PQR file with spaces between the fields and no chain letter, atoms N, CA, C, O and H, PARSE charges and radii, in Angstrom:
ATOM       1  N    UNK     1     143.193  -43.509  -29.913 -0.4000 1.5000
ATOM       2  CA   UNK     1     143.623  -42.939  -28.431 -0.0000 2.0000
ATOM       3  C    UNK     1     144.589  -41.766  -27.845  0.5500 1.7000
ATOM       4  O    UNK     1     145.616  -42.030  -27.220 -0.5500 1.4000
ATOM       5  N    UNK     2     144.098  -40.301  -28.144 -0.4000 1.5000
ATOM       6  CA   UNK     2     145.390  -39.484  -27.998 -0.0000 2.0000
ATOM       7  C    UNK     2     146.139  -40.271  -26.882  0.5500 1.7000
ATOM       8  O    UNK     2     145.707  -40.697  -25.812 -0.5500 1.4000
ATOM       9  H    UNK     2     143.264  -40.087  -28.652  0.4000 1.0000
ATOM      10  N    UNK     3     147.632  -40.359  -27.540 -0.4000 1.5000
ATOM      11  CA   UNK     3     147.967  -40.394  -25.888 -0.0000 2.0000
ATOM      12  C    UNK     3     148.279  -39.224  -24.796  0.5500 1.7000
ATOM      13  O    UNK     3     148.486  -39.618  -23.649 -0.5500 1.4000
ATOM      14  H    UNK     3     147.983  -40.012  -28.410  0.4000 1.0000
ATOM      15  N    UNK     4     148.324  -38.018  -25.010 -0.4000 1.5000
ATOM      16  CA   UNK     4     148.669  -36.665  -24.234 -0.0000 2.0000
ATOM      17  C    UNK     4     147.365  -37.000  -23.687  0.5500 1.7000
ATOM      18  O    UNK     4     147.382  -35.943  -23.057 -0.5500 1.4000
ATOM      19  H    UNK     4     148.156  -37.698  -25.942  0.4000 1.0000
ATOM      20  N    UNK     5     146.117  -37.571  -23.315 -0.4000 1.5000
ATOM      21  CA   UNK     5     145.136  -37.941  -22.596 -0.0000 2.0000
ATOM      22  C    UNK     5     145.343  -39.224  -21.918  0.5500 1.7000
ATOM      23  O    UNK     5     144.494  -40.039  -21.557 -0.5500 1.4000
ATOM      24  H    UNK     5     146.103  -38.430  -23.827  0.4000 1.0000
ATOM      25  N    UNK     6     146.510  -39.258  -21.817 -0.4000 1.5000
ATOM      26  CA   UNK     6     146.616  -40.929  -21.342 -0.0000 2.0000
ATOM      27  C    UNK     6     148.045  -40.808  -19.838  0.5500 1.7000
ATOM      28  O    UNK     6     148.604  -41.691  -19.187 -0.5500 1.4000
ATOM      29  H    UNK     6     147.200  -38.596  -22.110  0.4000 1.0000
ATOM      30  N    UNK     7     148.157  -39.315  -19.820 -0.4000 1.5000
ATOM      31  CA   UNK     7     148.785  -39.074  -18.282 -0.0000 2.0000
ATOM      32  C    UNK     7     148.686  -39.802  -17.371  0.5500 1.7000
ATOM      33  O    UNK     7     149.630  -40.293  -16.753 -0.5500 1.4000
ATOM      34  H    UNK     7     147.703  -38.598  -20.348  0.4000 1.0000
ATOM      35  N    UNK     8     147.434  -39.984  -17.144 -0.4000 1.5000
ATOM      36  CA   UNK     8     147.330  -41.028  -15.332 -0.0000 2.0000
ATOM      37  C    UNK     8     147.365  -41.768  -15.782  0.5500 1.7000
ATOM      38  O    UNK     8     146.738  -41.997  -16.816 -0.5500 1.4000
ATOM      39  H    UNK     8     146.667  -39.585  -17.646  0.4000 1.0000
ATOM      40  N    UNK     9     148.579  -42.953  -14.879 -0.4000 1.5000
ATOM      41  CA   UNK     9     148.735  -44.318  -15.358 -0.0000 2.0000
ATOM      42  C    UNK     9     147.831  -45.032  -14.156  0.5500 1.7000
ATOM      43  O    UNK     9     147.217  -44.583  -13.189 -0.5500 1.4000
ATOM      44  H    UNK     9     149.088  -42.767  -14.040  0.4000 1.0000
ATOM      45  N    UNK    10     148.078  -46.525  -14.758 -0.4000 1.5000
ATOM      46  CA   UNK    10     146.900  -47.310  -13.872 -0.0000 2.0000
ATOM      47  C    UNK    10     147.616  -47.745  -11.836  0.5500 1.7000
ATOM      48  O    UNK    10     147.299  -48.602  -11.011 -0.5500 1.4000
ATOM      49  H    UNK    10     148.577  -46.890  -15.544  0.4000 1.0000
ATOM      50  N    UNK    11     148.405  -46.858  -11.839 -0.4000 1.5000
ATOM      51  CA   UNK    11     149.090  -47.327  -10.450 -0.0000 2.0000
ATOM      52  C    UNK    11     148.832  -46.032   -9.428  0.5500 1.7000
ATOM      53  O    UNK    11     148.562  -46.155   -8.233 -0.5500 1.4000
ATOM      54  H    UNK    11     148.663  -46.162  -12.508  0.4000 1.0000
ATOM      55  N    UNK    12     148.968  -44.777  -10.132 -0.4000 1.5000
ATOM      56  CA   UNK    12     148.502  -43.914   -9.897 -0.0000 2.0000
ATOM      57  C    UNK    12     147.185  -43.412   -9.509  0.5500 1.7000
ATOM      58  O    UNK    12     146.979  -42.688   -8.536 -0.5500 1.4000
ATOM      59  H    UNK    12     149.187  -44.677  -11.103  0.4000 1.0000
ATOM      60  N    UNK    13     146.236  -43.876  -10.398 -0.4000 1.5000
ATOM      61  CA   UNK    13     144.651  -44.049  -10.305 -0.0000 2.0000
ATOM      62  C    UNK    13     144.789  -44.601   -9.222  0.5500 1.7000
ATOM      63  O    UNK    13     144.288  -43.885   -8.355 -0.5500 1.4000
ATOM      64  H    UNK    13     146.403  -44.464  -11.189  0.4000 1.0000
ATOM      65  N    UNK    14     145.289  -45.682   -8.732 -0.4000 1.5000
ATOM      66  CA   UNK    14     144.827  -46.893   -7.967 -0.0000 2.0000
ATOM      67  C    UNK    14     145.133  -46.148   -6.566  0.5500 1.7000
ATOM      68  O    UNK    14     144.535  -46.277   -5.498 -0.5500 1.4000
ATOM      69  H    UNK    14     145.696  -46.264   -9.436  0.4000 1.0000
ATOM      70  N    UNK    15     146.013  -45.500   -6.821 -0.4000 1.5000
ATOM      71  CA   UNK    15     146.007  -44.836   -5.335 -0.0000 2.0000
ATOM      72  C    UNK    15     145.196  -43.408   -4.581  0.5500 1.7000
ATOM      73  O    UNK    15     144.917  -42.985   -3.459 -0.5500 1.4000
ATOM      74  H    UNK    15     146.498  -45.395   -7.689  0.4000 1.0000
ATOM      75  N    UNK    16     145.094  -43.143   -5.587 -0.4000 1.5000
ATOM      76  CA   UNK    16     144.316  -41.581   -5.905 -0.0000 2.0000
ATOM      77  C    UNK    16     143.055  -42.472   -5.203  0.5500 1.7000
ATOM      78  O    UNK    16     142.591  -41.999   -4.165 -0.5500 1.4000
ATOM      79  H    UNK    16     145.320  -43.487   -6.499  0.4000 1.0000
ATOM      80  N    UNK    17     142.452  -43.792   -5.735 -0.4000 1.5000
ATOM      81  CA   UNK    17     141.144  -44.270   -5.828 -0.0000 2.0000
ATOM      82  C    UNK    17     140.935  -44.341   -4.163  0.5500 1.7000
ATOM      83  O    UNK    17     139.972  -43.800   -3.620 -0.5500 1.4000
ATOM      84  H    UNK    17     142.829  -44.177   -6.578  0.4000 1.0000
ATOM      85  N    UNK    18     141.618  -44.831   -3.676 -0.4000 1.5000
ATOM      86  CA   UNK    18     142.672  -45.197   -2.158 -0.0000 2.0000
ATOM      87  C    UNK    18     142.420  -46.741   -2.089  0.5500 1.7000
ATOM      88  O    UNK    18     141.993  -47.359   -1.114 -0.5500 1.4000
ATOM      89  H    UNK    18     142.400  -45.271   -4.117  0.4000 1.0000
ATOM      90  N    UNK    19     142.798  -47.286   -3.423 -0.4000 1.5000
ATOM      91  CA   UNK    19     142.858  -48.861   -2.784 -0.0000 2.0000
ATOM      92  C    UNK    19     143.547  -49.621   -2.718  0.5500 1.7000
ATOM      93  O    UNK    19     143.202  -50.784   -2.509 -0.5500 1.4000
ATOM      94  H    UNK    19     143.144  -46.784   -4.215  0.4000 1.0000
ATOM      95  N    UNK    20     145.440  -49.058   -2.954 -0.4000 1.5000
ATOM      96  CA   UNK    20     147.020  -49.087   -2.581 -0.0000 2.0000
ATOM      97  C    UNK    20     147.460  -48.067   -2.240  0.5500 1.7000
ATOM      98  O    UNK    20     146.903  -46.999   -2.491 -0.5500 1.4000
ATOM      99  H    UNK    20     145.721  -48.114   -3.124  0.4000 1.0000
ATOM     100  N    UNK    21     148.464  -48.162   -1.647 -0.4000 1.5000
ATOM     101  CA   UNK    21     149.298  -47.765   -1.015 -0.0000 2.0000
ATOM     102  C    UNK    21     150.390  -47.225   -1.886  0.5500 1.7000
ATOM     103  O    UNK    21     150.631  -48.064   -2.755 -0.5500 1.4000
ATOM     104  H    UNK    21     148.916  -49.030   -1.442  0.4000 1.0000
ATOM     105  N    UNK    22     151.406  -45.807   -2.048 -0.4000 1.5000
ATOM     106  CA   UNK    22     152.444  -46.048   -2.737 -0.0000 2.0000
ATOM     107  C    UNK    22     153.644  -46.652   -2.614  0.5500 1.7000
ATOM     108  O    UNK    22     154.612  -46.436   -3.344 -0.5500 1.4000
ATOM     109  H    UNK    22     151.210  -45.126   -1.343  0.4000 1.0000
ATOM     110  N    UNK    23     153.590  -47.630   -1.432 -0.4000 1.5000
ATOM     111  CA   UNK    23     155.134  -48.377   -0.971 -0.0000 2.0000
ATOM     112  C    UNK    23     154.042  -50.007   -1.911  0.5500 1.7000
ATOM     113  O    UNK    23     154.908  -50.756   -2.362 -0.5500 1.4000
ATOM     114  H    UNK    23     152.804  -47.805   -0.839  0.4000 1.0000
ATOM     115  N    UNK    24     152.872  -50.484   -2.174 -0.4000 1.5000
ATOM     116  CA   UNK    24     152.183  -51.676   -2.769 -0.0000 2.0000
ATOM     117  C    UNK    24     152.746  -51.373   -4.184  0.5500 1.7000
ATOM     118  O    UNK    24     153.274  -52.283   -4.825 -0.5500 1.4000
ATOM     119  H    UNK    24     152.169  -49.875   -1.808  0.4000 1.0000
ATOM     120  N    UNK    25     152.619  -49.768   -4.826 -0.4000 1.5000
ATOM     121  CA   UNK    25     152.686  -49.902   -6.062 -0.0000 2.0000
ATOM     122  C    UNK    25     153.733  -49.845   -5.924  0.5500 1.7000
ATOM     123  O    UNK    25     154.074  -50.976   -6.268 -0.5500 1.4000
ATOM     124  H    UNK    25     152.190  -49.029   -4.306  0.4000 1.0000
ATOM     125  N    UNK    26     155.026  -49.091   -5.521 -0.4000 1.5000
ATOM     126  CA   UNK    26     156.696  -49.518   -5.418 -0.0000 2.0000
ATOM     127  C    UNK    26     156.888  -50.465   -5.747  0.5500 1.7000
ATOM     128  O    UNK    26     157.262  -50.775   -6.878 -0.5500 1.4000
ATOM     129  H    UNK    26     154.748  -48.172   -5.241  0.4000 1.0000
ATOM     130  N    UNK    27     156.564  -51.586   -4.311 -0.4000 1.5000
ATOM     131  CA   UNK    27     156.462  -53.195   -5.012 -0.0000 2.0000
ATOM     132  C    UNK    27     155.983  -53.975   -6.204  0.5500 1.7000
ATOM     133  O    UNK    27     156.553  -54.892   -6.793 -0.5500 1.4000
ATOM     134  H    UNK    27     156.261  -51.334   -3.392  0.4000 1.0000
ATOM     135  N    UNK    28     154.988  -53.502   -6.401 -0.4000 1.5000
ATOM     136  CA   UNK    28     154.190  -54.303   -7.498 -0.0000 2.0000
ATOM     137  C    UNK    28     155.447  -53.800   -9.097  0.5500 1.7000
ATOM     138  O    UNK    28     155.903  -54.562   -9.949 -0.5500 1.4000
ATOM     139  H    UNK    28     154.524  -52.757   -5.922  0.4000 1.0000
ATOM     140  N    UNK    29     155.619  -52.531   -8.972 -0.4000 1.5000
ATOM     141  CA   UNK    29     156.546  -51.940   -9.780 -0.0000 2.0000
ATOM     142  C    UNK    29     157.754  -52.508   -9.920  0.5500 1.7000
ATOM     143  O    UNK    29     158.146  -52.588  -11.084 -0.5500 1.4000
ATOM     144  H    UNK    29     155.247  -51.912   -8.280  0.4000 1.0000
ATOM     145  N    UNK    30     158.635  -53.030   -8.876 -0.4000 1.5000
ATOM     146  CA   UNK    30     160.012  -53.563   -8.694 -0.0000 2.0000
ATOM     147  C    UNK    30     159.865  -55.304   -9.417  0.5500 1.7000
ATOM     148  O    UNK    30     160.730  -55.849  -10.103 -0.5500 1.4000
ATOM     149  H    UNK    30     158.317  -52.966   -7.930  0.4000 1.0000
ATOM     150  N    UNK    31     158.429  -55.939   -8.983 -0.4000 1.5000
ATOM     151  CA   UNK    31     158.489  -57.056   -9.300 -0.0000 2.0000
ATOM     152  C    UNK    31     158.353  -56.878  -11.040  0.5500 1.7000
ATOM     153  O    UNK    31     159.225  -57.427  -11.715 -0.5500 1.4000
ATOM     154  H    UNK    31     157.727  -55.496   -8.425  0.4000 1.0000
ATOM     155  N    UNK    32     157.547  -56.313  -11.555 -0.4000 1.5000
ATOM     156  CA   UNK    32     157.081  -56.011  -12.803 -0.0000 2.0000
ATOM     157  C    UNK    32     158.597  -55.778  -13.248  0.5500 1.7000
ATOM     158  O    UNK    32     159.080  -56.403  -14.192 -0.5500 1.4000
ATOM     159  H    UNK    32     156.839  -55.867  -11.007  0.4000 1.0000
ATOM     160  N    UNK    33     159.228  -54.953  -12.596 -0.4000 1.5000
ATOM     161  CA   UNK    33     160.627  -54.755  -13.619 -0.0000 2.0000
ATOM     162  C    UNK    33     161.668  -56.335  -13.606  0.5500 1.7000
ATOM     163  O    UNK    33     162.201  -56.870  -14.578 -0.5500 1.4000
ATOM     164  H    UNK    33     158.835  -54.446  -11.829  0.4000 1.0000
ATOM     165  N    UNK    34     161.692  -56.761  -12.206 -0.4000 1.5000
ATOM     166  CA   UNK    34     161.922  -58.253  -12.456 -0.0000 2.0000
ATOM     167  C    UNK    34     162.294  -59.344  -13.431  0.5500 1.7000
ATOM     168  O    UNK    34     163.303  -59.787  -13.980 -0.5500 1.4000
ATOM     169  H    UNK    34     161.259  -56.326  -11.417  0.4000 1.0000
ATOM     170  N    UNK    35     160.461  -59.654  -13.363 -0.4000 1.5000
ATOM     171  CA   UNK    35     160.324  -60.168  -14.280 -0.0000 2.0000
ATOM     172  C    UNK    35     160.255  -60.066  -16.261  0.5500 1.7000
ATOM     173  O    UNK    35     160.340  -60.841  -17.214 -0.5500 1.4000
ATOM     174  H    UNK    35     159.641  -59.294  -12.918  0.4000 1.0000
ATOM     175  N    UNK    36     160.085  -58.840  -16.051 -0.4000 1.5000
ATOM     176  CA   UNK    36     160.612  -58.551  -17.282 -0.0000 2.0000
ATOM     177  C    UNK    36     162.278  -58.228  -18.065  0.5500 1.7000
ATOM     178  O    UNK    36     162.539  -57.794  -19.187 -0.5500 1.4000
ATOM     179  H    UNK    36     160.016  -58.210  -15.277  0.4000 1.0000
ATOM     180  N    UNK    37     163.253  -58.681  -16.847 -0.4000 1.5000
ATOM     181  CA   UNK    37     164.158  -59.110  -17.106 -0.0000 2.0000
ATOM     182  C    UNK    37     164.553  -60.376  -17.495  0.5500 1.7000
ATOM     183  O    UNK    37     165.576  -60.786  -18.044 -0.5500 1.4000
ATOM     184  H    UNK    37     163.042  -59.034  -15.935  0.4000 1.0000
ATOM     185  N    UNK    38     163.223  -61.089  -16.978 -0.4000 1.5000
ATOM     186  CA   UNK    38     163.870  -62.673  -17.102 -0.0000 2.0000
ATOM     187  C    UNK    38     162.439  -63.458  -18.560  0.5500 1.7000
ATOM     188  O    UNK    38     161.216  -63.327  -18.497 -0.5500 1.4000
ATOM     189  H    UNK    38     162.392  -60.757  -16.531  0.4000 1.0000
ATOM     190  N    UNK    39     162.979  -63.948  -19.291 -0.4000 1.5000
ATOM     191  CA   UNK    39     162.285  -64.372  -20.014 -0.0000 2.0000
ATOM     192  C    UNK    39     160.354  -65.182  -20.005  0.5500 1.7000
ATOM     193  O    UNK    39     159.665  -65.904  -20.724 -0.5500 1.4000
ATOM     194  H    UNK    39     163.972  -64.054  -19.342  0.4000 1.0000
ATOM     195  N    UNK    40     160.258  -64.516  -18.824 -0.4000 1.5000
ATOM     196  CA   UNK    40     158.738  -65.315  -18.449 -0.0000 2.0000
ATOM     197  C    UNK    40     157.416  -63.991  -18.684  0.5500 1.7000
ATOM     198  O    UNK    40     156.278  -63.774  -18.269 -0.5500 1.4000
ATOM     199  H    UNK    40     160.818  -63.929  -18.239  0.4000 1.0000
ATOM     200  N    UNK    41     158.147  -63.522  -19.358 -0.4000 1.5000
ATOM     201  CA   UNK    41     156.477  -62.220  -20.169 -0.0000 2.0000
ATOM     202  C    UNK    41     156.274  -61.483  -19.276  0.5500 1.7000
ATOM     203  O    UNK    41     156.821  -61.592  -18.179 -0.5500 1.4000
ATOM     204  H    UNK    41     159.072  -63.698  -19.695  0.4000 1.0000
ATOM     205  N    UNK    42     155.129  -60.251  -19.705 -0.4000 1.5000
ATOM     206  CA   UNK    42     155.362  -59.611  -19.338 -0.0000 2.0000
ATOM     207  C    UNK    42     154.113  -58.967  -18.603  0.5500 1.7000
ATOM     208  O    UNK    42     153.141  -58.557  -19.237 -0.5500 1.4000
ATOM     209  H    UNK    42     154.685  -60.162  -20.597  0.4000 1.0000
ATOM     210  N    UNK    43     154.201  -58.910  -17.309 -0.4000 1.5000
ATOM     211  CA   UNK    43     152.826  -58.962  -16.464 -0.0000 2.0000
ATOM     212  C    UNK    43     151.796  -57.513  -16.117  0.5500 1.7000
ATOM     213  O    UNK    43     152.391  -56.663  -15.454 -0.5500 1.4000
ATOM     214  H    UNK    43     154.991  -59.244  -16.794  0.4000 1.0000
ATOM     215  N    UNK    44     150.684  -57.247  -16.407 -0.4000 1.5000
ATOM     216  CA   UNK    44     150.282  -55.803  -15.968 -0.0000 2.0000
ATOM     217  C    UNK    44     150.917  -55.610  -13.963  0.5500 1.7000
ATOM     218  O    UNK    44     151.443  -56.310  -13.098 -0.5500 1.4000
ATOM     219  H    UNK    44     150.200  -57.937  -16.946  0.4000 1.0000
ATOM     220  N    UNK    45     150.436  -54.296  -14.127 -0.4000 1.5000
ATOM     221  CA   UNK    45     150.286  -53.753  -12.490 -0.0000 2.0000
ATOM     222  C    UNK    45     149.281  -54.438  -11.766  0.5500 1.7000
ATOM     223  O    UNK    45     149.288  -54.923  -10.635 -0.5500 1.4000
ATOM     224  H    UNK    45     150.009  -53.727  -14.829  0.4000 1.0000
ATOM     225  N    UNK    46     148.145  -54.362  -12.921 -0.4000 1.5000
ATOM     226  CA   UNK    46     146.587  -54.633  -11.953 -0.0000 2.0000
ATOM     227  C    UNK    46     146.747  -55.886  -11.312  0.5500 1.7000
ATOM     228  O    UNK    46     146.507  -56.265  -10.165 -0.5500 1.4000
ATOM     229  H    UNK    46     148.139  -53.967  -13.840  0.4000 1.0000
ATOM     230  N    UNK    47     147.373  -56.637  -12.680 -0.4000 1.5000
ATOM     231  CA   UNK    47     147.759  -58.657  -12.514 -0.0000 2.0000
ATOM     232  C    UNK    47     148.244  -58.981  -11.256  0.5500 1.7000
ATOM     233  O    UNK    47     147.649  -59.514  -10.319 -0.5500 1.4000
ATOM     234  H    UNK    47     147.568  -56.328  -13.611  0.4000 1.0000
ATOM     235  N    UNK    48     149.917  -58.424  -11.381 -0.4000 1.5000
ATOM     236  CA   UNK    48     150.556  -58.330   -9.923 -0.0000 2.0000
ATOM     237  C    UNK    48     149.904  -57.848   -8.821  0.5500 1.7000
ATOM     238  O    UNK    48     149.894  -58.663   -7.899 -0.5500 1.4000
ATOM     239  H    UNK    48     150.400  -57.991  -12.142  0.4000 1.0000
ATOM     240  N    UNK    49     149.401  -56.892   -8.610 -0.4000 1.5000
ATOM     241  CA   UNK    49     148.975  -56.102   -7.281 -0.0000 2.0000
ATOM     242  C    UNK    49     147.781  -57.573   -7.105  0.5500 1.7000
ATOM     243  O    UNK    49     148.086  -58.554   -6.427 -0.5500 1.4000
ATOM     244  H    UNK    49     149.409  -56.230   -9.359  0.4000 1.0000
ATOM     245  N    UNK    50     145.973  -57.407   -8.112 -0.4000 1.5000
ATOM     246  CA   UNK    50     145.963  -58.498   -7.491 -0.0000 2.0000
ATOM     247  C    UNK    50     146.611  -60.275   -7.278  0.5500 1.7000
ATOM     248  O    UNK    50     145.894  -61.153   -6.797 -0.5500 1.4000
ATOM     249  H    UNK    50     145.725  -56.609   -8.662  0.4000 1.0000
ATOM     250  N    UNK    51     147.687  -60.466   -7.620 -0.4000 1.5000
ATOM     251  CA   UNK    51     148.362  -61.638   -6.790 -0.0000 2.0000
ATOM     252  C    UNK    51     148.820  -61.530   -5.587  0.5500 1.7000
ATOM     253  O    UNK    51     148.863  -62.417   -4.734 -0.5500 1.4000
ATOM     254  H    UNK    51     148.270  -59.753   -8.011  0.4000 1.0000
ATOM     255  N    UNK    52     149.317  -59.973   -5.466 -0.4000 1.5000
ATOM     256  CA   UNK    52     150.312  -60.078   -4.190 -0.0000 2.0000
ATOM     257  C    UNK    52     148.706  -59.788   -3.203  0.5500 1.7000
ATOM     258  O    UNK    52     149.009  -59.385   -2.080 -0.5500 1.4000
ATOM     259  H    UNK    52     149.282  -59.252   -6.158  0.4000 1.0000
ATOM     260  N    UNK    53     147.569  -59.875   -3.343 -0.4000 1.5000
ATOM     261  CA   UNK    53     146.248  -59.931   -2.376 -0.0000 2.0000
ATOM     262  C    UNK    53     146.501  -58.143   -2.127  0.5500 1.7000
ATOM     263  O    UNK    53     146.904  -57.976   -0.976 -0.5500 1.4000
ATOM     264  H    UNK    53     147.323  -60.202   -4.255  0.4000 1.0000
ATOM     265  N    UNK    54     146.410  -57.205   -2.664 -0.4000 1.5000
ATOM     266  CA   UNK    54     146.614  -55.469   -2.425 -0.0000 2.0000
ATOM     267  C    UNK    54     145.456  -55.175   -3.336  0.5500 1.7000
ATOM     268  O    UNK    54     145.308  -53.990   -3.039 -0.5500 1.4000
ATOM     269  H    UNK    54     146.083  -57.342   -3.599  0.4000 1.0000
ATOM     270  N    UNK    55     144.601  -55.400   -4.168 -0.4000 1.5000
ATOM     271  CA   UNK    55     143.676  -55.314   -4.923 -0.0000 2.0000
ATOM     272  C    UNK    55     142.996  -56.000   -5.268  0.5500 1.7000
ATOM     273  O    UNK    55     143.615  -56.973   -5.698 -0.5500 1.4000
ATOM     274  H    UNK    55     144.722  -56.363   -4.409  0.4000 1.0000
ATOM     275  N    UNK    56     141.229  -56.200   -5.425 -0.4000 1.5000
ATOM     276  CA   UNK    56     140.153  -57.475   -5.689 -0.0000 2.0000
ATOM     277  C    UNK    56     140.327  -57.078   -7.257  0.5500 1.7000
ATOM     278  O    UNK    56     141.041  -56.223   -7.782 -0.5500 1.4000
ATOM     279  H    UNK    56     140.727  -55.409   -5.076  0.4000 1.0000
ATOM     280  N    UNK    57     139.545  -57.877   -7.730 -0.4000 1.5000
ATOM     281  CA   UNK    57     139.228  -57.865   -9.354 -0.0000 2.0000
ATOM     282  C    UNK    57     138.507  -56.210   -9.753  0.5500 1.7000
ATOM     283  O    UNK    57     138.834  -55.213  -10.396 -0.5500 1.4000
ATOM     284  H    UNK    57     138.965  -58.571   -7.304  0.4000 1.0000
ATOM     285  N    UNK    58     137.498  -56.622   -9.023 -0.4000 1.5000
ATOM     286  CA   UNK    58     136.413  -55.330   -9.138 -0.0000 2.0000
ATOM     287  C    UNK    58     137.391  -53.856   -9.101  0.5500 1.7000
ATOM     288  O    UNK    58     137.507  -52.885   -9.850 -0.5500 1.4000
ATOM     289  H    UNK    58     137.232  -57.432   -8.500  0.4000 1.0000
ATOM     290  N    UNK    59     137.949  -54.247   -7.916 -0.4000 1.5000
ATOM     291  CA   UNK    59     138.509  -52.350   -7.736 -0.0000 2.0000
ATOM     292  C    UNK    59     139.862  -52.053   -8.997  0.5500 1.7000
ATOM     293  O    UNK    59     140.226  -50.881   -9.098 -0.5500 1.4000
ATOM     294  H    UNK    59     137.855  -55.036   -7.308  0.4000 1.0000
ATOM     295  N    UNK    60     140.564  -53.124   -9.918 -0.4000 1.5000
ATOM     296  CA   UNK    60     140.949  -53.135  -10.701 -0.0000 2.0000
ATOM     297  C    UNK    60     139.747  -52.327  -11.866  0.5500 1.7000
ATOM     298  O    UNK    60     140.148  -51.233  -12.263 -0.5500 1.4000
ATOM     299  H    UNK    60     140.268  -54.076   -9.836  0.4000 1.0000
ATOM     300  N    UNK    61     138.831  -52.622  -12.230 -0.4000 1.5000
ATOM     301  CA   UNK    61     137.674  -52.268  -12.951 -0.0000 2.0000
ATOM     302  C    UNK    61     137.381  -51.107  -12.889  0.5500 1.7000
ATOM     303  O    UNK    61     137.041  -50.411  -13.846 -0.5500 1.4000
ATOM     304  H    UNK    61     138.506  -53.511  -11.908  0.4000 1.0000
ATOM     305  N    UNK    62     137.503  -50.689  -11.496 -0.4000 1.5000
ATOM     306  CA   UNK    62     137.043  -49.560  -10.983 -0.0000 2.0000
ATOM     307  C    UNK    62     138.656  -48.582  -11.557  0.5500 1.7000
ATOM     308  O    UNK    62     138.733  -47.506  -12.150 -0.5500 1.4000
ATOM     309  H    UNK    62     137.780  -51.255  -10.719  0.4000 1.0000
ATOM     310  N    UNK    63     139.153  -49.008  -11.333 -0.4000 1.5000
ATOM     311  CA   UNK    63     140.973  -47.876  -11.778 -0.0000 2.0000
ATOM     312  C    UNK    63     140.463  -47.934  -13.382  0.5500 1.7000
ATOM     313  O    UNK    63     140.574  -46.869  -13.990 -0.5500 1.4000
ATOM     314  H    UNK    63     139.090  -49.882  -10.851  0.4000 1.0000
ATOM     315  N    UNK    64     139.980  -48.946  -14.031 -0.4000 1.5000
ATOM     316  CA   UNK    64     140.287  -49.101  -15.510 -0.0000 2.0000
ATOM     317  C    UNK    64     138.561  -47.779  -15.664  0.5500 1.7000
ATOM     318  O    UNK    64     138.747  -46.642  -16.096 -0.5500 1.4000
ATOM     319  H    UNK    64     139.891  -49.811  -13.537  0.4000 1.0000
ATOM     320  N    UNK    65     137.544  -48.108  -15.366 -0.4000 1.5000
ATOM     321  CA   UNK    65     136.626  -46.846  -15.603 -0.0000 2.0000
ATOM     322  C    UNK    65     137.515  -45.684  -15.056  0.5500 1.7000
ATOM     323  O    UNK    65     137.890  -44.748  -15.762 -0.5500 1.4000
ATOM     324  H    UNK    65     137.393  -49.032  -15.015  0.4000 1.0000
ATOM     325  N    UNK    66     137.823  -45.833  -13.709 -0.4000 1.5000
ATOM     326  CA   UNK    66     138.300  -44.079  -14.130 -0.0000 2.0000
ATOM     327  C    UNK    66     138.594  -43.427  -14.711  0.5500 1.7000
ATOM     328  O    UNK    66     137.995  -42.375  -14.936 -0.5500 1.4000
ATOM     329  H    UNK    66     137.519  -46.593  -13.136  0.4000 1.0000
ATOM     330  N    UNK    67     139.987  -43.891  -15.366 -0.4000 1.5000
ATOM     331  CA   UNK    67     141.227  -43.901  -16.279 -0.0000 2.0000
ATOM     332  C    UNK    67     139.945  -43.341  -17.527  0.5500 1.7000
ATOM     333  O    UNK    67     139.737  -42.228  -18.009 -0.5500 1.4000
ATOM     334  H    UNK    67     140.473  -44.745  -15.184  0.4000 1.0000
ATOM     335  N    UNK    68     139.490  -44.236  -17.670 -0.4000 1.5000
ATOM     336  CA   UNK    68     138.455  -44.146  -19.357 -0.0000 2.0000
ATOM     337  C    UNK    68     137.611  -42.875  -19.046  0.5500 1.7000
ATOM     338  O    UNK    68     137.323  -42.111  -19.967 -0.5500 1.4000
ATOM     339  H    UNK    68     139.659  -45.141  -17.279  0.4000 1.0000
ATOM     340  N    UNK    69     137.241  -42.652  -17.876 -0.4000 1.5000
ATOM     341  CA   UNK    69     136.759  -41.094  -17.938 -0.0000 2.0000
ATOM     342  C    UNK    69     137.490  -40.277  -18.113  0.5500 1.7000
ATOM     343  O    UNK    69     136.871  -39.307  -18.549 -0.5500 1.4000
ATOM     344  H    UNK    69     137.475  -43.272  -17.128  0.4000 1.0000
ATOM     345  N    UNK    70     138.605  -40.061  -18.018 -0.4000 1.5000
ATOM     346  CA   UNK    70     139.826  -38.932  -17.828 -0.0000 2.0000
ATOM     347  C    UNK    70     140.260  -38.866  -19.701  0.5500 1.7000
ATOM     348  O    UNK    70     140.668  -37.835  -20.237 -0.5500 1.4000
ATOM     349  H    UNK    70     139.108  -40.849  -17.663  0.4000 1.0000
ATOM     350  N    UNK    71     140.121  -39.747  -20.192 -0.4000 1.5000
ATOM     351  CA   UNK    71     140.319  -40.009  -21.531 -0.0000 2.0000
ATOM     352  C    UNK    71     138.789  -39.544  -22.718  0.5500 1.7000
ATOM     353  O    UNK    71     138.905  -39.228  -23.902 -0.5500 1.4000
ATOM     354  H    UNK    71     139.790  -40.584  -19.757  0.4000 1.0000
ATOM     355  N    UNK    72     137.506  -39.640  -21.952 -0.4000 1.5000
ATOM     356  CA   UNK    72     136.636  -38.835  -22.560 -0.0000 2.0000
ATOM     357  C    UNK    72     136.163  -37.851  -22.284  0.5500 1.7000
ATOM     358  O    UNK    72     135.370  -37.310  -23.054 -0.5500 1.4000
ATOM     359  H    UNK    72     137.411  -39.897  -20.990  0.4000 1.0000
């Protein structure tokens, strides 16, 4: 899959779809970075947003489907 077609990231797409706010994305990114600095492993933003109660599993699937349409 060509990298140039992956210009839209999960968080930006989730905001555009109206599922999360930019503040929620920023908080999830802060959590992700803090966890990356610890030896507990990397979590995806969608997983963090789900755990924080900001997005549902169905909405995550919708975001991924929207991202896939951009790639095709």
